[in-house]
C-alpha positions as CSV (number, residue, x, y, z in Angstrom):
1,M,13.0,-10.7,-13.8
2,N,12.0,-7.1,-13.4
3,Y,8.7,-6.0,-12.1
4,D,6.3,-4.9,-14.9
5,P,4.3,-1.8,-13.6
6,D,1.8,-2.3,-16.5
7,D,0.8,-5.6,-15.1
8,D,-1.0,-4.2,-12.1
9,E,-4.7,-4.4,-11.3
10,I,-4.9,-2.8,-7.9
11,D,-2.0,-0.3,-7.7
12,I,-1.9,3.3,-8.4
13,F,1.6,4.8,-8.8
14,L,2.3,7.9,-6.8
15,D,5.2,10.3,-6.5
16,S,6.2,12.6,-3.7
17,R,4.3,15.6,-5.2
18,D,0.9,14.0,-4.5
19,F,1.7,12.2,-1.2
20,A,0.3,14.8,1.2
21,K,-3.0,15.2,-0.7
22,K,-3.6,11.5,-1.5
23,V,-2.2,9.9,1.7
24,L,-1.8,12.3,4.6
25,N,-5.0,14.2,4.0
26,Y,-7.1,11.2,3.1
27,Q,-9.6,10.2,5.8
28,G,-9.7,6.5,5.0
29,V,-7.5,3.5,4.6
30,T,-4.4,3.8,2.5
31,V,-1.5,1.4,1.9
32,V,1.7,2.7,0.5
33,E,4.3,0.3,-0.9
34,F,7.8,1.5,-1.6
35,Y,9.4,-0.7,-4.2
36,A,12.2,-0.9,-6.8
37,T,11.9,-2.4,-10.3
38,W,15.2,-4.3,-9.9
39,C,14.2,-5.9,-6.5
40,P,13.4,-9.7,-6.6
41,P,11.4,-9.6,-3.4
42,C,9.3,-6.7,-4.8
43,C,8.5,-8.9,-7.9
44,Q,7.6,-11.8,-5.6
45,F,5.4,-9.6,-3.4
46,Q,3.5,-8.5,-6.5
47,L,2.6,-12.1,-7.4
48,I,1.5,-12.8,-3.8
49,K,-0.5,-9.6,-3.5
50,K,-2.4,-10.3,-6.8
51,E,-3.6,-13.6,-5.5
52,Y,-5.4,-11.9,-2.6
53,L,-8.9,-11.3,-4.0
54,P,-10.4,-9.2,-1.2
55,L,-7.8,-6.5,-2.0
56,R,-9.4,-6.2,-5.5
57,K,-13.0,-6.7,-4.3
58,N,-12.9,-3.9,-1.8
59,R,-11.0,-1.5,-4.0
60,N,-13.6,1.3,-3.7
61,Y,-12.9,1.5,0.0
62,Y,-9.2,2.0,0.2
63,N,-6.2,3.2,-1.8
64,W,-3.1,1.2,-2.5
65,Y,-0.2,3.4,-3.8
66,K,3.2,2.4,-5.0
67,I,6.2,4.6,-4.9
68,D,9.3,3.8,-6.9
69,I,12.2,4.5,-4.6
70,E,14.6,5.2,-7.6
71,K,12.3,7.9,-9.0
72,N,11.6,9.4,-5.5
73,L,14.9,8.8,-3.7
74,E,15.0,11.8,-1.5
75,F,11.3,11.4,-0.5
76,A,11.9,7.7,0.3
77,K,14.9,8.6,2.5
78,G,12.5,10.5,4.8
79,F,10.8,7.2,5.7
80,E,14.1,5.6,6.8
81,L,13.3,2.5,4.8
82,E,15.2,-0.6,5.9
83,G,14.7,-2.4,2.6
84,V,12.2,-2.9,-0.2
85,P,9.4,-3.7,-0.4
86,S,8.4,-1.5,2.5
87,V,4.7,-1.4,3.1
88,F,2.9,1.2,5.3
89,L,-0.7,1.1,6.4
90,F,-2.2,4.6,6.9
91,Y,-5.5,5.4,8.5
92,K,-6.7,9.0,8.4
93,G,-3.2,10.1,7.4
94,Q,-1.4,8.4,10.2
95,I,0.9,5.3,10.0
96,I,-0.6,2.5,12.0
97,D,1.5,-0.4,10.8
98,R,4.3,-1.4,8.5
99,F,6.5,-4.2,7.3
100,V,9.7,-4.6,5.4
101,G,10.8,-7.2,2.8
102,L,8.9,-10.3,1.8
103,D,7.3,-10.7,5.2
104,L,4.2,-12.8,4.7
105,K,3.1,-12.4,8.4
106,G,3.5,-8.6,8.1
107,F,1.4,-8.7,4.9
108,D,-1.3,-10.8,6.6
109,R,-1.3,-8.4,9.5
110,I,-1.7,-5.4,7.3
111,K,-4.4,-7.1,5.2
112,Q,-6.4,-8.0,8.3
113,S,-6.1,-4.5,9.7
114,A,-7.0,-2.9,6.4
115,L,-10.0,-5.1,5.9
116,Q,-11.2,-4.4,9.5
117,L,-10.9,-0.7,8.9
118,V,-12.6,-1.0,5.5
119,S,-15.5,-3.0,7.2
120,Q,-15.9,-0.3,9.8
121,Q,-16.0,2.3,7.0
122,I,-18.6,0.4,5.1
123,N,-20.7,-0.2,8.2
124,S,-20.4,3.5,9.1
125,N,-21.5,4.5,5.6
126,N,-24.4,2.1,5.6
127,S,-25.7,3.4,8.9
128,F,-26.3,6.8,7.3
129,E,-28.3,5.5,4.4
């Protein structure tokens, strides 16, 4: 079973050309997922991720980008990936957490960190209104 990129609701596909602008220079919460279309754990991760409603509900407050390692091989090598999926949590352009493979504890950790950062962002924005 190959992963169908057209079946996504929360992902935006990214390549190496836009990475600095959309991830490193972004002043908010960004998740970057390196994947491969032939990777069974990547397919499973998509199904697990789709079930997590707060990711969709808070979509205006964070970015979730996917990078196909086959289309961006040299770029992906720079991250010294240990496997796919590899998921990185960035905040204000800095990596603050990551996990590799179908690591549900790692996914939970990144979800919680991302949601805490998003909550801080929302509260910060509301205090200026």
